[in-house]
N, C-alpha and C positions, 0 to 999 in steps of 0.2 A: 723356385723357393727362397725364401726372402735371408739374405745374408748378412744385411744389415738389422743388429735392435734398437730399438724405439722406445727404452724404459725410464728416457731422464724426465718427461712431465713436458720438455719445454721442446722444440724444434733447435734452436740453437744451442741447448746441450746435448743432443742427438747428436747433432753437426759435430761439436767439439767430441765426441763419444767415438766416431771414429779414427781415432788416433790410441790404441791402449796403454794399458801400462806404461807410461811416460817415464815412472821412475826406476823401469829395471829395463823389458823385454822391448817398448818399444813397439808395437806390433802397429803395423800402416792397414789399413782398410780400404783408404784410397787410394789406390796408387798409377791409376790411370783414368784418362778421359773417360772410358766406356764404365769404370765405378761410379764415377762421379753422376752417369749416366743413369745408373741403377739406383745409388743411394735416392737421387730426385724422385724418380719413381716411386721406390720404395716408401718417401717421405711423404708423399700426395702432393709434391710442390704442383707438381706441370704431368700432364697427360703422357708430354713426350716431349723429351727436352731438345731434340732435334741436335744437329751436331755439336758438339764439344771440341774445342781445339785446345789446343795447351795451355794457353793465357787463360782462358775459361777457367779450365784446368786448376792451374795456379792462382789462380782470384779465390777460387773456392777455399783453397785450402791456405793461403794465408787470410781472409777474412776466420777461417775456423781455429787459425791460433791466438788470433786476434780477440776471439770471442773467450775461449778460455782464459787468456792472459787476465783482460777484465774479468772475469768469472771470480775467479779466486785470487786475487786481490782488489776485489771492491768492499767501502771504499773507499778510494786513495789517500783518505788523511789530509791532514793542511799540507802537507810535503809532497804531494806525488812525485813520481819517477818519471825524466823523462819517456820510458819504454809506454808507462799508463797512458798518457797524453794522448803521445803517437799512435797507440792502438786504437786506445775511445775514437779522436781524430778520424781513423780507418775507420769504424764500425755508423759513427755517423753520418760521413759519405755517402756508404753503403745505405743508409736506413732512408738516404733522399730519394732510391731508384723505386720507381715501381715497383708494383705487388704483382703477383700472377691475376691473369684476367681468369675470372670466374663464369662459368652458363649452366645456368638450369633449361634439361630441353624438355620438352613436353614430356617425354617418355618416363623424366626423373632423374635421368642420368645428369652427372656433374659435369663439365668439363671443367679443365685446368688450363690454360696456355700460359704463352711467355717464355723467357728466354734466361738466358744465363741472370742478365740484368736483374729479373726480377725474383730469383734464385737468392738470389745477394742479399733483395732490398726484403726477401719475408725473415729470412733471416736475422738483417741487421735490426729490423726491428723487433722482431722478437728477441733480440739481445737486449736492447734500448726500454723495451716494456718491461723484463723482468728485472733488469738492474734498477728500476725507478719503480717497482711494487712492492708489496709488503711481503711476498710473494718468494723474493728476493733472498729473507730474512730463513725462509724454510730452504731454503737450496744446503742440501750437503755434498760431502766426497764419502761413495762406497766405502764402508768400513771393512773392507778386504783392504789389506795393509798395501797389497801391489794392486790393487784396484787407481785408477785414478778417475773413472769416470763421474762424473758430477750429474746429480739426479735432484728432483725439488720436492720435497716431504709432502705429501698430499694428502696424509694419512690423516684420520681422527686425532691421535693420540701423536702427532708427531714424533711416532719414533720408528720411524724405517730407517733400517741400516745398511742396507744393501741397494747398490747398482740395480737388481734381477736377481729374482731368485735362480733363474736358470744359468745367470752367469756365477756369482759368486755368494748367494744365501746359500743354495745348495748344496755346494762343494764346503760352508762352512760347518753348516750341519751336519751334513754325513763326517766330517772330520772329526768334530766335537763326538760323535757318534760314538767312532772307532778310539775315539782316547777313552770313552767313561769304560767299555767294554772293556780295552785292555785294563784299566786299573781296575775292576771287577774281579778279573781274571788272574790279578797279580794277588790283592785279598786274596778270594779263594784259594788260591793254594797254595797261599801263607799258612792259610787253617790249617 
């Protein structure tokens, strides 16, 4: 069973989404090196991340926070604060790391190999690519006021509001339906 969701349209934003409800409940999905291993596999970055120690785990969480900081404060404007410059340097440094190695076997099976460095390199390059591309203008935060998940709206209309229907969209639709039904019942009772 997959425990992580990949609804953001970008690897870097899916990683940023492993810390939920940043304004209220502060739910952490990456609590251990084993969680990191599962995320890496579910993100299809590496087939087997191998051993992950506490240092590698903290490097990924630090990069995740840098991605979120940049995505929510980009572009920095004429007078960027020191935090933006610091996290940009961290992302740029990670973007110089190697990428996972992909090989196609005769059977048609794709194998993805590498280490924590390759995971960090892939996430950081995706961040750099997003921030420097036209897709950044279509990045949104979920319309659920409690949700802080970011996503790239690649819909034709450009009107996507929710990080994902299962996470926030259906909850909003169900709440709206209940409000309409309650209002309708109140009107009918008054008649």
